[in-house]
ChimeraX commands (.cxc) that place a marker at each C-alpha (Angstrom):
marker #1 position 47.85,-68.83,8.18 radius 0.5
marker #1 position 48.40,-65.86,5.93 radius 0.5
marker #1 position 45.63,-64.56,3.72 radius 0.5
marker #1 position 45.23,-66.32,0.37 radius 0.5
marker #1 position 47.18,-64.53,-2.30 radius 0.5
marker #1 position 44.46,-64.33,-5.04 radius 0.5
marker #1 position 40.81,-64.91,-5.85 radius 0.5
marker #1 position 41.45,-68.45,-7.01 radius 0.5
marker #1 position 43.21,-69.26,-3.69 radius 0.5
marker #1 position 40.31,-67.75,-1.68 radius 0.5
marker #1 position 37.83,-69.87,-3.72 radius 0.5
marker #1 position 39.92,-72.97,-3.14 radius 0.5
marker #1 position 40.45,-72.37,0.58 radius 0.5
marker #1 position 36.69,-71.78,1.15 radius 0.5
marker #1 position 35.85,-74.89,-0.81 radius 0.5
marker #1 position 38.16,-76.98,1.31 radius 0.5
marker #1 position 36.06,-75.79,4.21 radius 0.5
marker #1 position 32.87,-76.89,2.33 radius 0.5
marker #1 position 31.86,-73.37,1.43 radius 0.5
marker #1 position 31.26,-72.82,-2.31 radius 0.5
marker #1 position 31.73,-69.21,-3.11 radius 0.5
marker #1 position 31.20,-67.81,-6.67 radius 0.5
marker #1 position 33.79,-65.58,-8.25 radius 0.5
marker #1 position 32.11,-62.37,-7.10 radius 0.5
marker #1 position 32.02,-63.31,-3.40 radius 0.5
marker #1 position 35.54,-64.67,-3.57 radius 0.5
marker #1 position 36.79,-61.47,-5.16 radius 0.5
marker #1 position 35.00,-59.36,-2.42 radius 0.5
marker #1 position 36.63,-61.43,0.38 radius 0.5
marker #1 position 40.07,-61.24,-1.26 radius 0.5
marker #1 position 39.87,-57.45,-1.57 radius 0.5
marker #1 position 38.56,-56.96,1.96 radius 0.5
marker #1 position 41.38,-59.07,3.41 radius 0.5
marker #1 position 44.05,-57.40,1.28 radius 0.5
marker #1 position 42.93,-53.80,1.81 radius 0.5
marker #1 position 41.69,-54.26,5.44 radius 0.5
marker #1 position 38.24,-53.12,4.55 radius 0.5
marker #1 position 35.07,-54.24,6.31 radius 0.5
marker #1 position 32.87,-56.43,4.13 radius 0.5
marker #1 position 29.11,-55.86,4.17 radius 0.5
marker #1 position 27.05,-58.82,3.01 radius 0.5
marker #1 position 23.39,-58.54,2.19 radius 0.5
marker #1 position 20.97,-61.14,0.92 radius 0.5
marker #1 position 17.96,-63.22,1.81 radius 0.5
marker #1 position 18.08,-65.22,5.06 radius 0.5
marker #1 position 19.83,-68.57,4.73 radius 0.5
marker #1 position 22.13,-67.81,1.77 radius 0.5
marker #1 position 25.40,-68.17,3.72 radius 0.5
marker #1 position 26.20,-64.62,4.96 radius 0.5
marker #1 position 26.96,-65.59,8.55 radius 0.5
marker #1 position 28.49,-68.95,7.56 radius 0.5
marker #1 position 31.23,-67.31,5.46 radius 0.5
marker #1 position 32.53,-65.39,8.53 radius 0.5
marker #1 position 32.72,-68.69,10.47 radius 0.5
marker #1 position 34.50,-70.40,7.62 radius 0.5
marker #1 position 36.97,-67.55,7.15 radius 0.5
marker #1 position 37.91,-67.73,10.84 radius 0.5
marker #1 position 38.75,-71.44,10.41 radius 0.5
marker #1 position 40.58,-70.91,7.03 radius 0.5
marker #1 position 42.69,-68.08,8.35 radius 0.5
marker #1 position 43.16,-69.71,11.77 radius 0.5
marker #1 position 41.79,-66.70,13.55 radius 0.5
marker #1 position 39.42,-66.24,16.49 radius 0.5
marker #1 position 35.82,-65.73,15.51 radius 0.5
marker #1 position 34.27,-62.92,17.60 radius 0.5
marker #1 position 30.56,-62.47,17.03 radius 0.5
marker #1 position 28.34,-59.54,17.84 radius 0.5
marker #1 position 24.70,-60.46,17.39 radius 0.5
marker #1 position 22.75,-57.37,16.85 radius 0.5
marker #1 position 19.17,-56.92,18.10 radius 0.5
marker #1 position 16.72,-54.11,18.67 radius 0.5
marker #1 position 17.85,-52.03,21.63 radius 0.5
marker #1 position 21.48,-53.15,21.70 radius 0.5
marker #1 position 23.67,-50.41,23.15 radius 0.5
marker #1 position 27.37,-49.65,23.36 radius 0.5
marker #1 position 27.87,-51.17,26.78 radius 0.5
marker #1 position 26.63,-54.49,25.51 radius 0.5
marker #1 position 28.81,-54.35,22.39 radius 0.5
marker #1 position 31.94,-52.60,23.71 radius 0.5
marker #1 position 32.67,-53.02,27.45 radius 0.5
marker #1 position 31.22,-52.45,30.91 radius 0.5
marker #1 position 32.47,-52.38,34.41 radius 0.5
marker #1 position 31.73,-55.33,36.70 radius 0.5
marker #1 position 29.92,-53.23,39.33 radius 0.5
marker #1 position 29.05,-56.18,41.55 radius 0.5
marker #1 position 32.66,-57.22,41.93 radius 0.5
marker #1 position 33.77,-53.64,42.39 radius 0.5
marker #1 position 31.27,-53.22,45.22 radius 0.5
marker #1 position 32.40,-56.46,46.94 radius 0.5
marker #1 position 36.00,-55.27,46.59 radius 0.5
marker #1 position 35.28,-51.91,48.15 radius 0.5
marker #1 position 33.59,-53.65,51.08 radius 0.5
marker #1 position 36.52,-55.94,51.54 radius 0.5
marker #1 position 38.96,-53.01,51.51 radius 0.5
marker #1 position 36.76,-50.99,53.96 radius 0.5
marker #1 position 36.68,-53.87,56.41 radius 0.5
marker #1 position 40.43,-54.04,56.39 radius 0.5
marker #1 position 40.88,-50.27,56.45 radius 0.5
marker #1 position 42.61,-50.30,53.09 radius 0.5
marker #1 position 40.32,-48.05,51.06 radius 0.5
marker #1 position 42.87,-45.34,50.13 radius 0.5
marker #1 position 43.01,-43.41,46.75 radius 0.5
marker #1 position 45.28,-46.04,45.15 radius 0.5
marker #1 position 43.02,-48.90,46.06 radius 0.5
marker #1 position 40.01,-47.05,44.62 radius 0.5
marker #1 position 41.92,-46.38,41.35 radius 0.5
marker #1 position 42.50,-50.07,40.97 radius 0.5
marker #1 position 38.73,-50.51,40.83 radius 0.5
marker #1 position 38.88,-49.22,37.24 radius 0.5
marker #1 position 41.56,-51.56,35.95 radius 0.5
marker #1 position 41.65,-54.62,33.74 radius 0.5
marker #1 position 40.54,-56.85,36.58 radius 0.5
marker #1 position 37.10,-55.36,36.67 radius 0.5
marker #1 position 36.68,-54.54,32.97 radius 0.5
marker #1 position 34.25,-56.87,31.19 radius 0.5
marker #1 position 35.23,-56.93,27.50 radius 0.5
marker #1 position 32.41,-57.29,25.02 radius 0.5
marker #1 position 32.90,-58.31,21.34 radius 0.5
marker #1 position 33.99,-54.97,19.87 radius 0.5
marker #1 position 36.69,-54.42,22.51 radius 0.5
marker #1 position 37.77,-58.07,22.17 radius 0.5
marker #1 position 38.17,-57.59,18.46 radius 0.5
marker #1 position 40.21,-54.39,18.80 radius 0.5
marker #1 position 42.56,-56.13,21.31 radius 0.5
marker #1 position 42.84,-59.21,19.04 radius 0.5
marker #1 position 43.45,-57.17,15.85 radius 0.5
marker #1 position 44.37,-59.31,12.87 radius 0.5
marker #1 position 44.21,-62.44,14.90 radius 0.5
marker #1 position 40.43,-62.26,14.70 radius 0.5
marker #1 position 37.50,-62.26,12.40 radius 0.5
marker #1 position 34.76,-59.90,13.77 radius 0.5
marker #1 position 31.23,-60.88,12.69 radius 0.5
marker #1 position 28.61,-58.10,13.27 radius 0.5
marker #1 position 25.58,-60.16,12.56 radius 0.5
marker #1 position 22.27,-58.70,11.36 radius 0.5
marker #1 position 23.31,-55.06,11.73 radius 0.5
marker #1 position 19.88,-54.08,10.30 radius 0.5
marker #1 position 18.27,-55.16,13.58 radius 0.5
marker #1 position 20.12,-52.51,15.54 radius 0.5
marker #1 position 18.93,-48.94,15.61 radius 0.5
marker #1 position 20.33,-45.79,13.88 radius 0.5
marker #1 position 22.31,-44.66,16.95 radius 0.5
marker #1 position 24.22,-47.96,17.28 radius 0.5
marker #1 position 24.92,-47.87,13.58 radius 0.5
marker #1 position 26.34,-44.38,13.92 radius 0.5
marker #1 position 28.48,-45.56,16.81 radius 0.5
marker #1 position 30.10,-48.22,14.66 radius 0.5
marker #1 position 31.33,-45.66,12.11 radius 0.5
marker #1 position 34.31,-44.48,14.11 radius 0.5
marker #1 position 35.19,-48.01,15.13 radius 0.5
marker #1 position 35.17,-49.23,11.55 radius 0.5
marker #1 position 37.35,-46.26,10.49 radius 0.5
marker #1 position 39.93,-46.26,13.15 radius 0.5
marker #1 position 39.70,-49.53,15.05 radius 0.5
marker #1 position 40.33,-47.86,18.35 radius 0.5
marker #1 position 38.31,-47.43,21.53 radius 0.5
marker #1 position 38.56,-44.75,24.17 radius 0.5
marker #1 position 37.87,-45.86,27.74 radius 0.5
marker #1 position 37.91,-42.80,30.08 radius 0.5
marker #1 position 39.33,-44.65,33.03 radius 0.5
marker #1 position 41.98,-46.63,30.99 radius 0.5
marker #1 position 42.84,-44.58,27.87 radius 0.5
marker #1 position 42.73,-45.36,24.16 radius 0.5
marker #1 position 43.09,-48.97,22.99 radius 0.5
marker #1 position 43.95,-49.29,19.35 radius 0.5
marker #1 position 44.40,-52.38,17.14 radius 0.5
marker #1 position 47.96,-52.78,15.87 radius 0.5
marker #1 position 46.39,-54.25,12.65 radius 0.5
marker #1 position 42.55,-54.26,12.03 radius 0.5
marker #1 position 40.62,-57.47,12.26 radius 0.5
marker #1 position 38.82,-58.93,9.32 radius 0.5
marker #1 position 35.22,-57.54,9.77 radius 0.5
marker #1 position 32.15,-59.10,8.18 radius 0.5
marker #1 position 28.79,-57.32,8.62 radius 0.5
marker #1 position 25.61,-59.00,7.60 radius 0.5
marker #1 position 22.16,-57.60,6.81 radius 0.5
marker #1 position 18.83,-59.17,5.89 radius 0.5
marker #1 position 17.55,-55.74,4.81 radius 0.5
marker #1 position 14.78,-55.44,7.32 radius 0.5
marker #1 position 15.69,-51.72,7.14 radius 0.5
marker #1 position 17.89,-49.60,4.95 radius 0.5
marker #1 position 21.40,-49.00,6.31 radius 0.5
marker #1 position 22.87,-45.55,6.20 radius 0.5
marker #1 position 25.14,-44.53,3.33 radius 0.5
marker #1 position 27.86,-43.51,5.84 radius 0.5
marker #1 position 28.14,-47.11,6.99 radius 0.5
marker #1 position 28.06,-48.48,3.45 radius 0.5
marker #1 position 30.88,-46.08,2.33 radius 0.5
marker #1 position 33.15,-47.57,4.91 radius 0.5
marker #1 position 32.63,-51.13,3.61 radius 0.5
marker #1 position 33.01,-53.24,0.57 radius 0.5
marker #1 position 29.56,-54.42,-0.40 radius 0.5
marker #1 position 28.37,-57.74,-1.88 radius 0.5
marker #1 position 24.93,-59.05,-2.36 radius 0.5
marker #1 position 24.60,-62.89,-1.97 radius 0.5
marker #1 position 21.89,-64.16,-4.18 radius 0.5
marker #1 position 20.22,-67.60,-4.24 radius 0.5
marker #1 position 22.46,-69.94,-6.17 radius 0.5
marker #1 position 21.48,-71.48,-9.55 radius 0.5
marker #1 position 20.07,-74.98,-9.53 radius 0.5
marker #1 position 23.44,-76.59,-10.45 radius 0.5
marker #1 position 25.23,-74.54,-7.83 radius 0.5
marker #1 position 22.70,-75.43,-5.13 radius 0.5
marker #1 position 22.87,-79.14,-6.00 radius 0.5
marker #1 position 26.66,-78.96,-5.65 radius 0.5
marker #1 position 26.37,-77.22,-2.29 radius 0.5
marker #1 position 23.97,-79.96,-0.97 radius 0.5
marker #1 position 26.33,-82.72,-2.11 radius 0.5
marker #1 position 29.35,-81.00,-0.58 radius 0.5
marker #1 position 27.63,-80.37,2.76 radius 0.5
marker #1 position 25.75,-83.74,2.82 radius 0.5
marker #1 position 27.92,-86.13,0.85 radius 0.5
marker #1 position 25.84,-89.15,1.88 radius 0.5
marker #1 position 22.80,-87.72,-0.09 radius 0.5
marker #1 position 22.36,-89.15,-3.60 radius 0.5
marker #1 position 22.61,-86.79,-6.51 radius 0.5
marker #1 position 19.09,-87.71,-7.64 radius 0.5
marker #1 position 17.63,-86.76,-4.20 radius 0.5
marker #1 position 19.63,-83.58,-4.16 radius 0.5
marker #1 position 18.41,-82.57,-7.61 radius 0.5
marker #1 position 14.71,-83.22,-6.76 radius 0.5
marker #1 position 14.99,-81.35,-3.51 radius 0.5
marker #1 position 16.77,-78.34,-5.00 radius 0.5
marker #1 position 14.21,-78.16,-7.88 radius 0.5
marker #1 position 11.36,-78.21,-5.36 radius 0.5
marker #1 position 12.96,-75.52,-3.17 radius 0.5
marker #1 position 13.53,-73.23,-6.16 radius 0.5
marker #1 position 9.79,-73.63,-7.04 radius 0.5
marker #1 position 8.93,-72.80,-3.47 radius 0.5
marker #1 position 10.88,-69.60,-3.81 radius 0.5
marker #1 position 8.71,-68.55,-6.68 radius 0.5
marker #1 position 5.61,-68.77,-4.50 radius 0.5
marker #1 position 4.19,-65.98,-2.35 radius 0.5
marker #1 position 5.67,-67.23,0.87 radius 0.5
marker #1 position 6.12,-65.25,4.12 radius 0.5
marker #1 position 9.56,-66.75,4.51 radius 0.5
marker #1 position 11.07,-68.33,1.37 radius 0.5
marker #1 position 13.58,-71.17,2.23 radius 0.5
marker #1 position 17.29,-70.46,2.05 radius 0.5
marker #1 position 20.15,-72.70,1.14 radius 0.5
marker #1 position 20.36,-73.84,4.80 radius 0.5
marker #1 position 16.82,-75.12,4.56 radius 0.5
marker #1 position 17.58,-76.92,1.29 radius 0.5
marker #1 position 20.36,-78.80,3.00 radius 0.5
marker #1 position 18.19,-79.67,6.02 radius 0.5
marker #1 position 15.41,-80.95,3.79 radius 0.5
marker #1 position 17.79,-83.22,1.77 radius 0.5
marker #1 position 19.40,-84.48,4.99 radius 0.5
marker #1 position 15.94,-85.24,6.58 radius 0.5
marker #1 position 14.77,-87.15,3.56 radius 0.5
marker #1 position 17.96,-89.11,3.30 radius 0.5
marker #1 position 17.66,-89.98,7.06 radius 0.5
marker #1 position 14.14,-91.32,6.30 radius 0.5
marker #1 position 15.47,-93.56,3.55 radius 0.5
marker #1 position 14.03,-91.58,0.58 radius 0.5
marker #1 position 15.91,-91.73,-2.63 radius 0.5
marker #1 position 13.79,-89.00,-4.40 radius 0.5
marker #1 position 11.32,-86.41,-3.39 radius 0.5
marker #1 position 7.76,-87.71,-3.73 radius 0.5
marker #1 position 4.54,-85.77,-2.95 radius 0.5
marker #1 position 3.89,-87.95,0.19 radius 0.5
marker #1 position 7.49,-87.53,1.45 radius 0.5
marker #1 position 7.35,-83.83,0.79 radius 0.5
marker #1 position 4.08,-83.29,2.73 radius 0.5
marker #1 position 5.52,-85.13,5.73 radius 0.5
marker #1 position 8.78,-83.26,5.80 radius 0.5
marker #1 position 7.77,-79.66,4.85 radius 0.5
marker #1 position 8.68,-78.60,8.41 radius 0.5
marker #1 position 12.29,-79.07,7.42 radius 0.5
marker #1 position 12.14,-76.44,4.70 radius 0.5
marker #1 position 9.23,-74.05,5.70 radius 0.5
marker #1 position 8.88,-72.46,9.15 radius 0.5
marker #1 position 5.50,-70.70,9.00 radius 0.5
marker #1 position 2.18,-72.46,9.23 radius 0.5
marker #1 position 0.63,-70.44,6.44 radius 0.5
marker #1 position 3.53,-71.28,4.16 radius 0.5
marker #1 position 3.18,-75.00,4.90 radius 0.5
marker #1 position -0.46,-74.93,4.13 radius 0.5
marker #1 position 0.09,-73.11,0.86 radius 0.5
marker #1 position 2.78,-75.61,-0.14 radius 0.5
marker #1 position 0.55,-78.60,0.75 radius 0.5
marker #1 position -2.19,-77.31,-1.63 radius 0.5
marker #1 position 0.35,-77.14,-4.46 radius 0.5
marker #1 position 2.51,-80.16,-3.55 radius 0.5
marker #1 position 2.30,-81.90,-7.00 radius 0.5
marker #1 position 3.43,-78.82,-8.82 radius 0.5
marker #1 position 6.29,-78.25,-6.26 radius 0.5
marker #1 position 7.73,-81.73,-6.60 radius 0.5
marker #1 position 7.26,-81.66,-10.33 radius 0.5
marker #1 position 4.77,-84.55,-10.50 radius 0.5
marker #1 position 1.77,-82.47,-11.46 radius 0.5
marker link #1:1,2 radius 0.2
marker link #1:2,3 radius 0.2
marker link #1:3,4 radius 0.2
marker link #1:4,5 radius 0.2
marker link #1:5,6 radius 0.2
marker link #1:6,7 radius 0.2
marker link #1:7,8 radius 0.2
marker link #1:8,9 radius 0.2
marker link #1:9,10 radius 0.2
marker link #1:10,11 radius 0.2
marker link #1:11,12 radius 0.2
marker link #1:12,13 radius 0.2
marker link #1:13,14 radius 0.2
marker link #1:14,15 radius 0.2
marker link #1:15,16 radius 0.2
marker link #1:16,17 radius 0.2
marker link #1:17,18 radius 0.2
marker link #1:18,19 radius 0.2
marker link #1:19,20 radius 0.2
marker link #1:20,21 radius 0.2
marker link #1:21,22 radius 0.2
marker link #1:22,23 radius 0.2
marker link #1:23,24 radius 0.2
marker link #1:24,25 radius 0.2
marker link #1:25,26 radius 0.2
marker link #1:26,27 radius 0.2
marker link #1:27,28 radius 0.2
marker link #1:28,29 radius 0.2
marker link #1:29,30 radius 0.2
marker link #1:30,31 radius 0.2
marker link #1:31,32 radius 0.2
marker link #1:32,33 radius 0.2
marker link #1:33,34 radius 0.2
marker link #1:34,35 radius 0.2
marker link #1:35,36 radius 0.2
marker link #1:36,37 radius 0.2
marker link #1:37,38 radius 0.2
marker link #1:38,39 radius 0.2
marker link #1:39,40 radius 0.2
marker link #1:40,41 radius 0.2
marker link #1:41,42 radius 0.2
marker link #1:42,43 radius 0.2
marker link #1:43,44 radius 0.2
marker link #1:44,45 radius 0.2
marker link #1:45,46 radius 0.2
marker link #1:46,47 radius 0.2
marker link #1:47,48 radius 0.2
marker link #1:48,49 radius 0.2
marker link #1:49,50 radius 0.2
marker link #1:50,51 radius 0.2
marker link #1:51,52 radius 0.2
marker link #1:52,53 radius 0.2
marker link #1:53,54 radius 0.2
marker link #1:54,55 radius 0.2
marker link #1:55,56 radius 0.2
marker link #1:56,57 radius 0.2
marker link #1:57,58 radius 0.2
marker link #1:58,59 radius 0.2
marker link #1:59,60 radius 0.2
marker link #1:60,61 radius 0.2
marker link #1:61,62 radius 0.2
marker link #1:62,63 radius 0.2
marker link #1:63,64 radius 0.2
marker link #1:64,65 radius 0.2
marker link #1:65,66 radius 0.2
marker link #1:66,67 radius 0.2
marker link #1:67,68 radius 0.2
marker link #1:68,69 radius 0.2
marker link #1:69,70 radius 0.2
marker link #1:70,71 radius 0.2
marker link #1:71,72 radius 0.2
marker link #1:72,73 radius 0.2
marker link #1:73,74 radius 0.2
marker link #1:74,75 radius 0.2
marker link #1:75,76 radius 0.2
marker link #1:76,77 radius 0.2
marker link #1:77,78 radius 0.2
marker link #1:78,79 radius 0.2
marker link #1:79,80 radius 0.2
marker link #1:80,81 radius 0.2
marker link #1:81,82 radius 0.2
marker link #1:82,83 radius 0.2
marker link #1:83,84 radius 0.2
marker link #1:84,85 radius 0.2
marker link #1:85,86 radius 0.2
marker link #1:86,87 radius 0.2
marker link #1:87,88 radius 0.2
marker link #1:88,89 radius 0.2
marker link #1:89,90 radius 0.2
marker link #1:90,91 radius 0.2
marker link #1:91,92 radius 0.2
marker link #1:92,93 radius 0.2
marker link #1:93,94 radius 0.2
marker link #1:94,95 radius 0.2
marker link #1:95,96 radius 0.2
marker link #1:96,97 radius 0.2
marker link #1:97,98 radius 0.2
marker link #1:98,99 radius 0.2
marker link #1:99,100 radius 0.2
marker link #1:100,101 radius 0.2
marker link #1:101,102 radius 0.2
marker link #1:102,103 radius 0.2
marker link #1:103,104 radius 0.2
marker link #1:104,105 radius 0.2
marker link #1:105,106 radius 0.2
marker link #1:106,107 radius 0.2
marker link #1:107,108 radius 0.2
marker link #1:108,109 radius 0.2
marker link #1:109,110 radius 0.2
marker link #1:110,111 radius 0.2
marker link #1:111,112 radius 0.2
marker link #1:112,113 radius 0.2
marker link #1:113,114 radius 0.2
marker link #1:114,115 radius 0.2
marker link #1:115,116 radius 0.2
marker link #1:116,117 radius 0.2
marker link #1:117,118 radius 0.2
marker link #1:118,119 radius 0.2
marker link #1:119,120 radius 0.2
marker link #1:120,121 radius 0.2
marker link #1:121,122 radius 0.2
marker link #1:122,123 radius 0.2
marker link #1:123,124 radius 0.2
marker link #1:124,125 radius 0.2
marker link #1:125,126 radius 0.2
marker link #1:126,127 radius 0.2
marker link #1:127,128 radius 0.2
marker link #1:128,129 radius 0.2
marker link #1:129,130 radius 0.2
marker link #1:130,131 radius 0.2
marker link #1:131,132 radius 0.2
marker link #1:132,133 radius 0.2
marker link #1:133,134 radius 0.2
marker link #1:134,135 radius 0.2
marker link #1:135,136 radius 0.2
marker link #1:136,137 radius 0.2
marker link #1:137,138 radius 0.2
marker link #1:138,139 radius 0.2
marker link #1:139,140 radius 0.2
marker link #1:140,141 radius 0.2
marker link #1:141,142 radius 0.2
marker link #1:142,143 radius 0.2
marker link #1:143,144 radius 0.2
marker link #1:144,145 radius 0.2
marker link #1:145,146 radius 0.2
marker link #1:146,147 radius 0.2
marker link #1:147,148 radius 0.2
marker link #1:148,149 radius 0.2
marker link #1:149,150 radius 0.2
marker link #1:150,151 radius 0.2
marker link #1:151,152 radius 0.2
marker link #1:152,153 radius 0.2
marker link #1:153,154 radius 0.2
marker link #1:154,155 radius 0.2
marker link #1:155,156 radius 0.2
marker link #1:156,157 radius 0.2
marker link #1:157,158 radius 0.2
marker link #1:158,159 radius 0.2
marker link #1:159,160 radius 0.2
marker link #1:160,161 radius 0.2
marker link #1:161,162 radius 0.2
marker link #1:162,163 radius 0.2
marker link #1:163,164 radius 0.2
marker link #1:164,165 radius 0.2
marker link #1:165,166 radius 0.2
marker link #1:166,167 radius 0.2
marker link #1:167,168 radius 0.2
marker link #1:168,169 radius 0.2
marker link #1:169,170 radius 0.2
marker link #1:170,171 radius 0.2
marker link #1:171,172 radius 0.2
marker link #1:172,173 radius 0.2
marker link #1:173,174 radius 0.2
marker link #1:174,175 radius 0.2
marker link #1:175,176 radius 0.2
marker link #1:176,177 radius 0.2
marker link #1:177,178 radius 0.2
marker link #1:178,179 radius 0.2
marker link #1:179,180 radius 0.2
marker link #1:180,181 radius 0.2
marker link #1:181,182 radius 0.2
marker link #1:182,183 radius 0.2
marker link #1:183,184 radius 0.2
marker link #1:184,185 radius 0.2
marker link #1:185,186 radius 0.2
marker link #1:186,187 radius 0.2
marker link #1:187,188 radius 0.2
marker link #1:188,189 radius 0.2
marker link #1:189,190 radius 0.2
marker link #1:190,191 radius 0.2
marker link #1:191,192 radius 0.2
marker link #1:192,193 radius 0.2
marker link #1:193,194 radius 0.2
marker link #1:194,195 radius 0.2
marker link #1:195,196 radius 0.2
marker link #1:196,197 radius 0.2
marker link #1:197,198 radius 0.2
marker link #1:198,199 radius 0.2
marker link #1:199,200 radius 0.2
marker link #1:200,201 radius 0.2
marker link #1:201,202 radius 0.2
marker link #1:202,203 radius 0.2
marker link #1:203,204 radius 0.2
marker link #1:204,205 radius 0.2
marker link #1:205,206 radius 0.2
marker link #1:206,207 radius 0.2
marker link #1:207,208 radius 0.2
marker link #1:208,209 radius 0.2
marker link #1:209,210 radius 0.2
marker link #1:210,211 radius 0.2
marker link #1:211,212 radius 0.2
marker link #1:212,213 radius 0.2
marker link #1:213,214 radius 0.2
marker link #1:214,215 radius 0.2
marker link #1:215,216 radius 0.2
marker link #1:216,217 radius 0.2
marker link #1:217,218 radius 0.2
marker link #1:218,219 radius 0.2
marker link #1:219,220 radius 0.2
marker link #1:220,221 radius 0.2
marker link #1:221,222 radius 0.2
marker link #1:222,223 radius 0.2
marker link #1:223,224 radius 0.2
marker link #1:224,225 radius 0.2
marker link #1:225,226 radius 0.2
marker link #1:226,227 radius 0.2
marker link #1:227,228 radius 0.2
marker link #1:228,229 radius 0.2
marker link #1:229,230 radius 0.2
marker link #1:230,231 radius 0.2
marker link #1:231,232 radius 0.2
marker link #1:232,233 radius 0.2
marker link #1:233,234 radius 0.2
marker link #1:234,235 radius 0.2
marker link #1:235,236 radius 0.2
marker link #1:236,237 radius 0.2
marker link #1:237,238 radius 0.2
marker link #1:238,239 radius 0.2
marker link #1:239,240 radius 0.2
marker link #1:240,241 radius 0.2
marker link #1:241,242 radius 0.2
marker link #1:242,243 radius 0.2
marker link #1:243,244 radius 0.2
marker link #1:244,245 radius 0.2
marker link #1:245,246 radius 0.2
marker link #1:246,247 radius 0.2
marker link #1:247,248 radius 0.2
marker link #1:248,249 radius 0.2
marker link #1:249,250 radius 0.2
marker link #1:250,251 radius 0.2
marker link #1:251,252 radius 0.2
marker link #1:252,253 radius 0.2
marker link #1:253,254 radius 0.2
marker link #1:254,255 radius 0.2
marker link #1:255,256 radius 0.2
marker link #1:256,257 radius 0.2
marker link #1:257,258 radius 0.2
marker link #1:258,259 radius 0.2
marker link #1:259,260 radius 0.2
marker link #1:260,261 radius 0.2
marker link #1:261,262 radius 0.2
marker link #1:262,263 radius 0.2
marker link #1:263,264 radius 0.2
marker link #1:264,265 radius 0.2
marker link #1:265,266 radius 0.2
marker link #1:266,267 radius 0.2
marker link #1:267,268 radius 0.2
marker link #1:268,269 radius 0.2
marker link #1:269,270 radius 0.2
marker link #1:270,271 radius 0.2
marker link #1:271,272 radius 0.2
marker link #1:272,273 radius 0.2
marker link #1:273,274 radius 0.2
marker link #1:274,275 radius 0.2
marker link #1:275,276 radius 0.2
marker link #1:276,277 radius 0.2
marker link #1:277,278 radius 0.2
marker link #1:278,279 radius 0.2
marker link #1:279,280 radius 0.2
marker link #1:280,281 radius 0.2
marker link #1:281,282 radius 0.2
marker link #1:282,283 radius 0.2
marker link #1:283,284 radius 0.2
marker link #1:284,285 radius 0.2
marker link #1:285,286 radius 0.2
marker link #1:286,287 radius 0.2
marker link #1:287,288 radius 0.2
marker link #1:288,289 radius 0.2
marker link #1:289,290 radius 0.2
marker link #1:290,291 radius 0.2
view
């Protein structure tokens, strides 16, 4: 489908896909789509940065192409590489049949032996794709610098093949958890939006949209407890994804509201560090609001 015509249409389209975006995020998405600008999303883990790229791909009926960044990622893993094993087998086969002339060797560096990685896939797909560059802060400075030209021109030069350019740029979403500061040059090429934790009412609505079988009373008590957890000195405060998971777990167990006993038994749904769980257990009455 074509891109939504305005902020209200973006909000409505995302909501139909069970993603509740506030006006600021919907505006950023609308501008990024309309002006063909990459969108850089930062925020705490679990607030929906990655999810919005997935939802946009579905809403726009485009292919989702995901590049998961990590420490040590290089251009070959992100862009393309040659299938050396197949090339070697091909050379052996040609040699055995006496066919290894210059033309046959030239064909070794053609599309048949080119392994496309996410960035090249996205350039070829153009505006038929949503490119998610996930957790860009995990990559190193060199890889971030490499992305600058791609995000500016959406073209890739392959020495053996030539330059491949996108007829129209894909929708690009970059996410960062701020484990390190990104360079200004990258930020300048992107629209920027910070996704914060939602308000209590917004988070209750998110839980009810994503898990409609959960009662409103249970959703409210869970969200209130999660928001109290976020005020504590935790190693990894829970995100919205953990709120949803906690409510779903409690509903599965037949709980209609969050009690101290139920909370203690299910803390592993919302907290993922042993020290955080122990800290929460010691303050469980305050967390569930019964103290």
